[in-house]
N, CA and C of each residue as an Amber inpcrd file, in Angstrom:
protein
   627
   0.9180000  -1.0050000   0.1590000  -0.2940000  -0.0040000  -0.3380000
   0.6830000   1.4760000   0.2490000   0.4780000   2.3870000  -0.6800000
   0.9870000   3.6820000  -0.8000000   0.5570000   4.0540000   0.4430000
   0.8390000   5.0820000   1.2120000   0.8180000   5.9680000   2.0240000
  -0.9400000   6.7900000   1.9730000  -0.7140000   7.0610000   0.7650000
  -1.8970000   7.2160000   0.9530000  -3.3400000   6.5590000   1.3240000
  -3.2060000   5.0860000   0.8590000  -4.4970000   4.1550000   1.5330000
  -4.3290000   3.6450000   2.1950000  -3.7700000   4.2470000   3.2960000
  -3.0540000   4.0560000   5.3060000  -4.4380000   4.7550000   5.9200000
  -5.5800000   4.3510000   6.3580000  -6.4070000   4.6960000   7.0200000
  -6.3850000   4.6080000   8.4580000  -6.0010000   5.5980000   9.4300000
  -6.1200000   5.1680000  10.9530000  -7.7680000   4.4480000  11.4090000
  -7.1380000   3.3740000  11.8820000  -8.2780000   2.8010000  12.1950000
  -8.2900000   1.4200000  11.3980000  -8.0400000   1.3250000  10.0740000
  -8.3440000   0.3060000   9.6990000  -7.9670000  -1.3650000  10.1740000
  -8.7950000  -2.0720000   9.7760000  -7.8020000  -3.3740000  10.3540000
  -7.5410000  -3.9120000   9.0240000  -6.8470000  -4.6310000   8.6770000
  -6.5420000  -5.3400000   7.7510000  -5.9220000  -6.9500000   8.4680000
  -7.1730000  -8.0520000   7.9370000  -6.7820000  -9.5180000   8.1030000
  -6.1820000 -10.2970000   7.3570000  -4.8600000 -10.6150000   7.1990000
  -4.1460000 -11.3610000   6.6900000  -4.6440000 -13.0620000   6.5020000
  -4.3950000 -12.9310000   5.1280000  -4.5350000 -14.0630000   4.5700000
  -3.3960000 -15.0390000   3.7620000  -3.2940000 -15.8190000   3.6460000
  -4.3230000 -17.2120000   4.2880000  -3.5630000 -17.5010000   5.7170000
  -4.1860000 -18.0210000   6.8410000  -3.2630000 -18.1610000   7.6670000
  -2.7420000 -19.7150000   7.6990000  -1.7400000 -19.6500000   8.3870000
  -0.7390000 -20.5790000   8.5020000  -0.4170000 -21.5450000   9.9480000
  -0.6290000 -23.1870000   9.3150000  -0.3080000 -24.0520000  10.5560000
   1.0120000 -24.4220000  10.5200000   1.5910000 -24.5260000  12.0670000
   2.2380000 -24.4410000  12.4070000   2.9490000 -26.1200000  12.4050000
   3.8540000 -26.6620000  11.8110000   3.8280000 -27.9950000  12.3270000
   5.0680000 -27.9330000  12.7590000   5.9980000 -29.4110000  13.1410000
   6.9000000 -29.6260000  13.8840000   7.9690000 -29.9050000  13.6530000
   8.1600000 -30.1180000  12.0620000   8.9830000 -29.6390000  11.2920000
   9.9350000 -28.0150000  11.2520000   8.6940000 -27.5810000  11.2400000
   8.6990000 -26.2600000  11.1550000   9.4780000 -25.6610000  11.8130000
   8.9880000 -26.0710000  13.0840000   9.7840000 -25.2940000  14.4260000
  11.3930000 -26.4380000  14.3080000  11.0080000 -27.2000000  14.2880000
  12.6820000 -27.5520000  14.1800000  13.8450000 -26.8830000  13.0540000
  13.2160000 -26.9940000  12.3940000  14.0210000 -26.1930000  11.3460000
  14.7570000 -25.1840000  11.4200000  13.4510000 -24.6780000  12.0710000
  13.7900000 -22.6340000  12.5550000  14.8160000 -22.9960000  13.3530000
  15.2430000 -23.9440000  14.0920000  15.9310000 -23.8970000  15.4090000
  17.2650000 -24.0460000  14.9590000  16.7710000 -25.4510000  14.0860000
  18.3830000 -25.1110000  13.1080000  18.8300000 -24.2440000  13.1970000
  18.0130000 -23.4800000  11.8810000  19.0100000 -22.3820000  11.3350000
  19.2930000 -21.4070000  12.0300000  18.7540000 -20.9850000  13.1180000
  18.8430000 -19.9780000  13.4850000  19.2600000 -20.5590000  15.3460000
  20.2930000 -21.7880000  14.9890000  21.2530000 -22.5220000  16.3750000
  20.4260000 -22.4230000  17.5910000  19.3690000 -21.9720000  17.7690000
  18.5370000 -21.9300000  18.9750000  18.1380000 -23.8480000  19.5340000
  19.0350000 -24.2660000  20.1490000  18.6730000 -25.6320000  20.5750000
  17.9910000 -25.5840000  21.9790000  17.3970000 -25.1030000  22.3750000
  16.7060000 -25.5910000  23.7510000  15.7040000 -27.2100000  23.7390000
  15.6590000 -27.5250000  24.6710000  15.2490000 -28.6120000  24.8240000
  14.0120000 -28.4160000  24.4890000  13.0720000 -27.5970000  25.0340000
  11.4740000 -27.2940000  25.2680000  10.7170000 -26.9090000  23.9860000
  11.7480000 -27.0810000  22.2260000  11.3150000 -27.0940000  21.1680000
  11.7690000 -28.4260000  20.2420000  12.5660000 -29.1240000  20.6420000
  12.9020000 -29.7540000  19.6260000  13.2740000 -31.2450000  20.5890000
  12.7610000 -31.1770000  21.7140000  13.1330000 -32.3810000  22.3210000
  11.9070000 -33.0090000  23.2940000  11.3060000 -34.0640000  22.9400000
   9.6360000 -34.4920000  23.3960000   9.7140000 -34.6780000  25.1230000
  10.8260000 -36.2670000  25.2750000  11.0430000 -35.9670000  26.4520000
  10.8540000 -34.8480000  27.6300000  12.1160000 -33.9990000  27.1490000
  11.8660000 -32.7220000  27.8700000  10.8620000 -32.2820000  28.1700000
  10.2600000 -31.9880000  27.1620000   9.5220000 -31.0910000  26.7220000
   7.8900000 -31.2740000  27.7690000   8.1560000 -32.8240000  27.9770000
   7.1680000 -33.3780000  28.3090000   7.2080000 -33.0070000  29.6780000
   7.8500000 -33.2780000  30.4340000   8.7080000 -33.1250000  32.2970000
   8.3340000 -31.0960000  31.9060000   7.8790000 -30.4380000  31.1670000
   8.1450000 -29.4170000  31.5300000   6.3480000 -28.5750000  31.9780000
   6.7860000 -27.1230000  31.9540000   5.6480000 -26.6500000  32.4840000
   3.9910000 -26.9550000  31.8100000   4.1880000 -26.6860000  30.2110000
   3.7690000 -26.6780000  29.2920000   3.4920000 -28.2690000  28.9340000
   4.3520000 -29.3620000  29.1900000   4.2180000 -30.8070000  29.2510000
   4.1660000 -31.2630000  27.5070000   4.3580000 -30.2660000  26.7380000
   5.0940000 -30.9090000  25.5560000   5.1500000 -29.8060000  24.5220000
   5.9850000 -30.0400000  23.6410000   6.7080000 -28.8480000  22.7930000
   5.7620000 -27.6560000  22.4960000   7.3220000 -26.9890000  22.9190000
   6.3860000 -25.1880000  22.9150000   7.3560000 -24.7520000  21.1790000
   6.5880000 -24.0720000  20.3580000   7.2920000 -23.3230000  19.1350000
   7.5580000 -22.1840000  19.6940000   9.0310000 -22.1530000  18.7810000
  10.0110000 -20.8840000  19.9310000   9.4850000 -19.5030000  19.2270000
   9.1670000 -18.7530000  20.3050000   8.7000000 -16.9410000  19.6820000
   9.3110000 -16.8120000  18.3570000  10.3420000 -16.4650000  18.0410000
  11.0580000 -15.6540000  17.1790000   9.9790000 -16.4730000  15.8680000
  10.0550000 -17.5660000  15.7530000   9.3500000 -18.3960000  14.5970000
   7.7950000 -17.6420000  14.4150000   6.8230000 -17.3080000  15.8400000
   5.6310000 -16.8680000  15.5740000   5.1380000 -15.6920000  15.1600000
   6.8180000 -15.2490000  15.7660000   6.9980000 -13.7890000  14.7610000
   7.1250000 -12.8480000  13.2560000   8.0990000 -14.3470000  13.1160000
   8.1820000 -14.4670000  11.8280000   7.5330000 -14.3820000  11.0960000
   6.2520000 -15.3140000  10.9750000   5.1970000 -15.3550000  10.1610000
   4.2910000 -14.5420000  10.2850000   3.8580000 -13.9360000  11.6930000
   2.9900000 -12.8860000  11.8020000   3.2530000 -11.9960000  10.6000000
   4.9220000 -11.7190000  10.8270000   5.4640000 -10.0580000  10.1670000
   5.3230000 -10.5170000   8.2830000   5.4400000 -11.6590000   8.4760000
   5.3570000 -12.0590000   6.4220000   4.3390000 -12.5570000   6.1490000
   2.5460000 -12.6680000   7.0270000   1.9470000 -12.3410000   6.2310000
   1.4430000 -11.4560000   6.5990000   1.6820000 -10.3190000   6.7820000
   1.4830000  -8.9850000   6.7420000   1.7470000  -8.1410000   6.1450000
   2.9170000  -8.5670000   5.4930000   3.5750000  -7.7710000   4.2350000
   2.6050000  -6.9770000   3.4190000   2.2630000  -8.5470000   2.5340000
   0.9810000  -7.8900000   1.4080000   0.0050000  -6.8730000   1.6840000
  -0.4090000  -6.3760000   3.0520000  -1.1270000  -5.3290000   3.5410000
  -0.1230000  -4.1930000   3.9560000   0.6410000  -4.6090000   4.5850000
   1.3770000  -3.3650000   5.1270000   2.4010000  -2.8420000   4.2010000
   3.1950000  -3.4180000   4.7560000   4.6740000  -3.2430000   4.0170000
   5.1210000  -4.0370000   2.9590000   4.5240000  -4.1130000   1.4890000
   4.5880000  -4.6310000   0.1380000   4.9450000  -3.5220000  -0.3920000
   5.0820000  -2.2990000  -0.4480000   5.3230000  -1.2210000  -1.2240000
   6.5660000  -0.4090000  -0.1560000   6.3160000  -0.7240000   0.9080000
   7.7580000  -0.0750000   1.9020000   8.8690000   0.2270000   1.5720000
   9.5340000   1.1540000   1.8480000  10.9050000   1.8730000   1.6700000
  11.9020000   1.1360000   2.8280000  11.2700000   0.5050000   3.5680000
  12.2910000   0.5010000   4.8640000  11.2360000  -0.2370000   6.1200000
  11.6780000  -0.7370000   7.0920000  10.7880000  -1.6270000   7.6990000
  12.1110000  -0.6810000   9.0350000  10.9680000   0.4490000   9.8960000
  12.1490000   1.3180000  10.9870000  12.2740000   0.2480000  12.5060000
  11.0480000  -0.2730000  12.9710000  11.9430000  -0.5620000  14.2920000
  10.1960000  -1.0900000  14.4670000  10.5250000  -2.4770000  15.5580000
   9.9770000  -2.9140000  16.2370000   9.5730000  -3.0810000  17.5350000
   7.6300000  -2.5920000  17.4690000   8.0750000  -2.0900000  19.3710000
   6.9380000  -3.2110000  20.2380000   7.6330000  -3.4360000  20.7940000
   6.6210000  -4.0660000  22.5440000   6.0640000  -5.5900000  22.0820000
   6.8520000  -6.1750000  21.7380000   6.7100000  -7.7250000  21.3340000
   6.1680000  -8.4150000  22.2820000   5.2880000  -9.1080000  22.4430000
   4.8720000  -9.8860000  23.3350000   4.5750000 -11.0800000  23.1690000
   3.9850000 -12.1460000  23.4060000   4.1190000 -13.5700000  23.4880000
   3.4060000 -14.0850000  25.0520000   1.9850000 -13.4460000  24.9680000
   1.1200000 -13.9530000  26.0990000   0.3030000 -15.4870000  25.9360000
   0.5420000 -15.7510000  25.2140000  -0.0460000 -17.4370000  25.3320000
   1.5080000 -18.7000000  24.2290000   1.8390000 -19.5840000  25.0660000
   2.1470000 -20.4790000  24.0240000   1.8600000 -20.9630000  22.9550000
   2.5750000 -21.2830000  21.4760000   2.0220000 -22.3360000  20.2830000
   2.2290000 -23.3670000  20.1110000   1.5010000 -24.3560000  20.1170000
   2.0510000 -25.4730000  20.4430000   2.3670000 -26.4210000  18.6370000
   2.9760000 -27.4290000  18.4420000   3.0990000 -27.5460000  17.2210000
   1.0700000 -28.1310000  16.4390000   1.4450000 -27.8420000  15.3480000
  -0.1410000 -28.6580000  14.7460000  -1.0020000 -27.2170000  14.9970000
  -0.9450000 -25.8650000  16.1870000  -2.0140000 -24.9430000  16.2810000
  -1.9700000 -24.1230000  15.3030000  -2.8620000 -23.2550000  14.0700000
  -2.8560000 -22.3110000  13.2810000  -3.3280000 -20.9420000  13.8110000
  -2.4490000 -20.7820000  12.5320000  -2.5520000 -18.8380000  13.2410000
  -3.1960000 -17.6880000  12.5370000  -3.3320000 -17.1270000  13.0360000
  -4.0700000 -16.1310000  12.6530000  -3.7840000 -14.5040000  12.6800000
  -3.8970000 -13.6870000  11.5640000  -3.4420000 -12.5710000  11.8040000
  -3.7510000 -11.5130000  11.2720000  -3.5590000 -10.1930000  12.1170000
  -4.7840000  -8.5470000  11.9960000  -3.6810000  -7.7430000  12.2450000
  -3.8300000  -6.6730000  11.8980000  -2.9570000  -5.4790000  11.9200000
  -4.2850000  -4.1250000  11.4730000  -3.8850000  -3.5150000  12.8470000
  -4.2640000  -2.4890000  13.0170000  -3.7810000  -1.0540000  12.4890000
  -4.6450000   0.2590000  11.7900000  -3.1350000   0.8830000  11.6250000
  -3.1170000   2.2920000  12.7160000  -2.6220000   2.4650000  13.2370000
  -2.3610000   3.6600000  14.6780000  -2.3160000   4.6260000  14.0800000
  -1.1560000   5.0240000  13.0200000  -1.2560000   6.2290000  13.4870000
  -0.4520000   6.3890000  11.2850000  -0.4150000   7.1990000  11.4320000
  -0.4100000   7.7810000   9.7880000   0.5580000   8.7430000   9.9520000
   1.4750000   9.4710000   9.1200000   2.8950000  10.6260000   9.5200000
   3.1400000  10.9510000   7.7070000   3.1240000  12.0450000   7.5990000
   4.0020000  12.7290000   5.9830000   5.2550000  12.9110000   6.9040000
   6.3600000  13.1160000   5.8610000   8.0250000  13.3350000   6.3160000
   7.7960000  14.5380000   6.3770000   8.0510000  15.6310000   6.9280000
   8.5310000  17.1730000   6.6100000   9.2760000  17.2850000   5.5950000
  10.8280000  16.2780000   5.5410000  12.0900000  16.5020000   5.2760000
  11.7950000  16.1420000   3.8460000  11.0340000  15.1810000   4.0470000
  10.7550000  14.2660000   1.9850000   9.5230000  14.0900000   1.7550000
   8.6460000  14.7530000   0.8140000   7.0600000  15.4980000   0.4600000
   7.0010000  14.0400000   0.2470000   8.0420000  13.0050000  -0.4290000
   7.4670000  11.5930000  -1.7170000   6.9580000  10.4420000  -0.5290000
   7.1090000  10.7170000   1.0580000   7.1320000   9.2070000   2.3470000
   6.5830000   9.9920000   2.7660000   6.2140000   8.7080000   4.0020000
   5.5050000   9.7920000   5.4370000   5.5080000   8.1060000   6.0280000
   5.6360000   7.8120000   7.5280000   5.3140000   6.5880000   8.2660000
   4.3950000   6.3950000   8.1470000   4.3370000   5.1690000   9.0410000
   3.1320000   3.8470000   9.4080000   3.1090000   3.2700000  10.5590000
   2.2920000   3.0310000  11.3520000   2.7550000   2.1390000  12.6240000
   0.9720000   1.4730000  12.7510000   1.5300000   0.4010000  12.8800000
   0.7120000  -0.6510000  12.5030000   0.7900000  -1.6230000  14.1170000
  -0.4770000  -1.6890000  14.7240000  -0.4420000  -2.8170000  15.4670000
  -0.8860000  -4.3020000  15.4080000   0.2090000  -5.3220000  14.8290000
  -0.2810000  -6.9990000  14.7590000  -0.6890000  -7.5520000  15.8630000
  -1.6650000  -8.2070000  15.6830000  -1.7600000  -9.0840000  16.8420000
  -2.2170000 -10.8230000  15.9710000  -2.0240000 -11.4530000  16.5500000
  -2.0590000 -13.1660000  16.5370000  -2.0720000 -14.0830000  17.3000000
  -3.4110000 -14.7560000  16.6870000  -4.6370000 -15.5930000  17.6880000
  -3.8430000 -17.4120000  16.6400000  -4.5240000 -17.9030000  17.5470000
  -4.4710000 -19.1760000  17.6540000  -5.9040000 -19.5120000  16.8770000
  -6.5300000 -20.8860000  16.7150000  -7.1340000 -21.5610000  16.1480000
  -8.5440000 -21.2050000  17.2720000  -7.7140000 -21.6350000  18.4080000
  -9.5200000 -20.9160000  19.1830000  -9.9270000 -19.9730000  19.5700000
  -9.3630000 -18.6730000  19.0260000  -9.2440000 -17.5840000  19.2050000
  -7.9700000 -17.0780000  20.0430000  -7.3110000 -17.5020000  20.9780000
  -6.3220000 -16.9670000  22.1220000  -5.4560000 -16.0090000  21.5810000
  -4.9030000 -14.8140000  22.2440000  -4.2700000 -14.3340000  21.5910000
  -2.7250000 -14.9460000  21.8410000  -2.1720000 -15.0020000  20.6000000
  -0.5740000 -15.9700000  21.5330000   0.9410000 -14.9600000  20.9630000
   0.2090000 -13.5580000  20.2650000   1.7440000 -12.8180000  20.1370000
   0.7170000 -11.9650000  19.6660000   1.7180000 -10.3540000  20.0580000
   1.4080000  -9.8590000  18.5710000   2.4040000  -8.1760000  19.1950000
   2.6870000  -7.2020000  18.2590000   3.7720000  -5.9980000  18.3030000
   3.5080000  -5.1700000  17.3690000   4.0900000  -3.8910000  17.7490000
   3.5790000  -2.7790000  16.5330000   4.8630000  -2.6170000  16.0440000
   4.7080000  -1.8320000  14.9630000   6.0430000  -1.7630000  13.6360000
   5.6290000  -0.9450000  13.6180000   6.6840000  -0.0720000  12.6610000
   6.7950000   1.5800000  12.1940000   7.3110000   1.0780000  10.7270000
   6.6260000   1.6890000   9.7460000   7.5190000   1.0260000   8.3780000
   7.3850000   3.2120000   7.6780000   8.4850000   2.4090000   6.4610000
   8.4740000   3.9580000   5.4740000   7.8360000   3.7410000   4.6050000
   6.7020000   4.0680000   4.2200000   5.9670000   4.1610000   2.6610000
   5.7040000   4.9790000   1.6220000   6.4570000   4.8400000   0.8670000
   6.0410000   5.5070000  -0.2030000   5.0250000   6.1100000  -0.9360000
   4.6090000   7.0390000  -0.7990000   3.6420000   7.9610000  -1.4510000
   2.8740000   7.9380000  -2.7940000   2.2480000   7.8850000  -3.6340000
   1.8460000   7.0450000  -4.6360000   1.4280000   9.0000000  -5.0410000
   3.1060000   9.5630000  -5.6750000   2.4750000  10.4900000  -6.2490000
   1.5900000  10.7250000  -8.0490000   2.2650000   9.1290000  -8.8790000
   2.0910000   9.1380000  -9.9250000   2.0540000   8.3920000 -10.3020000
   1.3550000   7.7100000 -11.6350000   1.5520000   6.1430000 -12.0080000
   2.7070000   6.0370000 -12.4930000   3.9390000   7.5980000 -12.9880000
   5.0510000   6.7070000 -13.1500000   6.1390000   7.1100000 -12.6000000
   6.2120000   7.1400000 -11.3550000   7.1910000   6.6960000 -10.0060000
   7.6770000   5.4900000 -10.2320000   8.6540000   5.1290000 -10.1820000
   9.7910000   4.3490000 -10.1950000  10.9050000   3.8270000  -9.6600000
  11.6980000   3.3490000  -9.3210000  12.7200000   3.0710000  -8.4570000
  13.8620000   3.2550000  -8.8610000  13.7060000   3.2550000 -10.1080000
  14.8930000   3.2430000 -11.2940000  14.7950000   4.9140000 -11.0990000
  13.8000000   5.4190000 -11.1290000  14.2620000   6.9200000 -11.2430000
  14.8780000   7.9120000 -10.2710000  15.0840000   7.2530000  -8.5650000
  15.8960000   7.6340000  -8.1930000  15.5620000   9.1940000  -7.9670000
  16.2020000   9.4100000  -6.3880000  15.9830000  10.9780000  -6.0180000
  16.0680000  12.1180000  -7.2080000  17.1360000  11.9770000  -8.0730000
  16.7470000  13.1110000  -9.5500000  15.6240000  12.4210000  -9.8890000
  14.9870000  11.5420000 -10.2160000  13.6430000  11.5460000 -11.4170000
  12.5680000  12.4710000 -10.4700000  12.5820000  12.0890000  -9.1830000
  11.4010000  12.5820000  -8.5870000  12.1740000  14.0370000  -8.4750000
  12.4900000  14.6020000  -8.3730000  13.3730000  16.2320000  -9.1190000
  12.8320000  16.3810000  -9.9840000  12.7980000  15.7580000 -10.5430000
  12.3090000  16.5210000 -12.0520000  13.2930000  15.7590000 -13.1170000
  14.6120000  16.2290000 -12.5930000  15.9470000  16.1810000 -12.9650000
  16.1340000  14.5300000 -14.2530000  17.0480000  14.5720000 -15.3640000
  17.0850000  13.7220000 -16.2890000  18.2020000  13.0740000 -15.6420000
  18.3530000  11.6110000 -16.0280000  19.6480000  10.7560000 -15.4350000
  20.7620000  10.6340000 -17.5810000  21.8370000  11.3200000 -16.8050000
  22.7850000  10.5100000 -17.7080000  22.0550000   9.5020000 -18.4450000
  22.2680000   9.6420000 -19.7070000  22.3940000   8.4650000 -20.4230000
  23.5460000   7.7870000 -21.2210000  23.6560000   6.5250000 -21.3560000
  25.1700000   6.8540000 -22.5640000  24.8730000   7.0320000 -23.5200000
  26.0600000   7.2880000 -24.4920000  25.6410000   6.8910000 -26.1100000
  24.7600000   6.0910000 -26.9350000  24.1290000   6.2510000 -27.5970000
  23.6130000   5.2170000 -28.4590000  24.8640000   4.1930000 -29.6790000
  25.0920000   2.5060000 -29.2770000  26.1750000   2.4500000 -29.4660000
  25.5640000   1.4650000 -30.8580000  26.9660000   1.7630000 -31.4050000
  26.6040000   1.7640000 -33.4120000  26.0270000   0.5510000 -33.8530000
  25.3850000   0.6000000 -35.0020000  24.8510000  -1.0620000 -35.1040000
  25.6660000  -1.6920000 -36.3930000  26.5670000  -1.1970000 -36.2400000
  27.6370000  -2.4250000 -36.9700000  29.0940000  -1.6450000 -37.1210000
  29.7990000  -2.4700000 -36.7000000  31.7820000  -1.4630000 -36.9660000
  32.6430000  -2.1450000 -38.2960000  32.7920000  -0.6330000 -39.1230000
  33.5720000  -1.2810000 -40.5820000  34.8800000  -2.3820000 -39.5340000
  35.1160000  -3.3600000 -40.7980000  36.1860000  -4.1530000 -40.2020000
  38.2500000  -3.2470000 -40.6300000  37.5980000  -2.3430000 -41.3010000
  38.6080000  -1.2260000 -41.1220000  39.1200000  -0.3270000 -40.4070000
  37.7160000  -0.4670000 -39.3790000  37.8340000   0.4050000 -38.6740000
  38.5450000   0.0720000 -37.1740000  38.8140000  -1.2800000 -37.1450000
  39.0260000  -1.6050000 -36.1390000  40.8120000  -2.6180000 -36.4560000
  41.5520000  -1.5080000 -35.2480000  43.0120000  -1.5440000 -35.0640000
  43.6850000  -2.2920000 -34.2680000  44.3700000  -3.8270000 -34.5690000
  45.1530000  -4.2940000 -33.2920000  46.0350000  -3.5860000 -32.8950000
  46.1610000  -4.0200000 -31.4360000  47.8770000  -2.8390000 -30.5720000
  48.7460000  -3.6280000 -31.3510000  49.6540000  -2.9650000 -31.5410000
  50.9390000  -3.8150000 -31.6310000  51.4670000  -4.4500000 -30.4070000
  52.3260000  -5.4050000 -30.4580000  53.0350000  -6.5850000 -29.8970000
  52.5950000  -7.8900000 -29.7600000  51.8010000  -8.8030000 -28.6340000
  51.6720000  -9.8220000 -28.3000000  50.3330000 -10.0850000 -29.3490000
  49.2580000  -8.7410000 -29.8050000  48.3400000  -8.8970000 -30.6570000
  49.2770000  -8.8630000 -32.5830000  50.0810000  -8.2070000 -32.4260000
  50.4400000  -8.3030000 -34.1820000  50.3400000  -9.2250000 -34.8170000
  50.9540000  -8.9770000 -36.2480000  50.7160000  -9.8120000 -37.6970000
  52.0800000 -10.4520000 -36.9870000  51.8370000 -12.1800000 -36.6620000
  53.1320000 -12.7970000 -36.9510000  54.0440000 -12.6200000 -38.3330000
  55.2990000 -13.0380000 -37.4310000  55.9100000 -13.3150000 -38.8350000
  56.1330000 -14.5210000 -39.7290000  56.2640000 -13.7350000 -41.4080000
  55.9220000 -14.8150000 -41.9920000  57.2310000 -16.2280000 -42.1090000
  56.3910000 -17.6070000 -42.2690000  57.3250000 -18.4120000 -42.0160000
  57.6590000 -19.3660000 -43.4530000  59.0140000 -19.8040000 -43.2990000
  59.6250000 -20.2230000 -44.3500000  59.2260000 -21.1910000 -45.2740000
  58.8280000 -20.7680000 -46.5630000  58.0500000 -21.4990000 -47.8110000
  56.3650000 -21.3950000 -47.5860000  56.2100000 -19.6790000 -47.0160000
  55.2520000 -19.2320000 -47.8230000  55.1840000 -17.9570000 -48.3350000
  54.7180000 -17.8630000 -49.6410000  54.4040000 -16.6640000 -49.9550000
  54.5770000 -15.6420000 -49.5940000  54.9230000 -14.4540000 -49.6890000
  54.9220000 -13.0120000 -49.0400000  53.5700000 -12.7160000 -49.2420000
  52.3440000 -12.0440000 -48.2440000  51.4260000 -11.9160000 -48.7540000
  50.1800000 -12.6150000 -48.0590000  50.7440000 -14.1140000 -47.8090000
  49.4730000 -15.3630000 -47.8380000  50.0140000 -15.8300000 -46.4900000
  48.7600000 -15.7390000 -45.6400000  48.9580000 -16.5080000 -44.1690000
  49.4060000 -18.0010000 -44.2550000  50.1050000 -18.5850000 -42.7380000
  50.4230000 -20.0140000 -42.9280000  49.3030000 -21.0400000 -42.9240000
  48.8440000 -21.6350000 -42.9150000  47.6870000 -23.1550000 -42.9420000
  49.0670000 -24.0830000 -42.1220000  47.8070000 -23.7400000 -40.8640000
  48.0960000 -24.9020000 -40.0260000  48.0810000 -26.1420000 -41.0090000
  48.2810000 -27.0740000 -39.9840000  48.3150000 -28.8240000 -40.0550000
  47.0760000 -29.0010000 -40.0640000  46.1420000 -28.7140000 -38.9300000
  44.9200000 -29.0150000 -38.8820000  43.5950000 -28.2390000 -39.5340000
  44.1950000 -27.2250000 -39.8490000  43.4270000 -26.7450000 -41.3600000
  43.6610000 -26.9830000 -42.5250000  44.5340000 -27.4790000 -42.7970000
  45.2600000 -28.4290000 -43.8890000  44.4670000 -29.5140000 -44.4060000
  44.8890000 -30.7980000 -43.0420000  43.5380000 -31.9950000 -43.0620000
  41.8560000 -31.2520000 -43.2700000  41.7230000 -30.2370000 -43.2160000
  40.3870000 -29.6970000 -43.1880000  39.8190000 -29.1510000 -45.0790000
  40.9970000 -29.3740000 -45.6360000  40.4370000 -28.6840000 -46.6730000
  40.1220000 -29.6360000 -47.7510000
């Protein structure tokens, strides 16, 4: 979304939902070097307070963040901050996550009129409607100035200055215009037995004649 498309108070329900599997949790733990047995050891987890494996918290946050990209930060210039990340309830293997984001504020930039900031509050629920995670995120979003705006234009294009372009290449180069440098690329010396003005014929070439 562009900055103009955000409305304070709007709630975006992100789709599709995501069921967190055991393999999702184990793979994320291995990639991030988190070997806590509560997440990857069934025997250890069975004796814990929860009585079973708990999905590692950063995976829940990463999934919620990724699910919100299409509605919140798909056109963002940058993610500026994540605030007040909470995990009020655990997530277990097999739980399905449902995510929604509410727009808290929208501000235009004073120094750069082509952009602004948007703060959203993202909430994550499981299949029972229990809040399992929430956080606030601040993103830098571009303004929809016109339909011709593009990333390639850069700052110069947005201020109306044209970028320098390289000169066009010729369609063809005449053979006579190609000059070989002297030295290792110079014409080889005439071999014995070869008439002056004729190039020597190698054995491999002669066999093909």
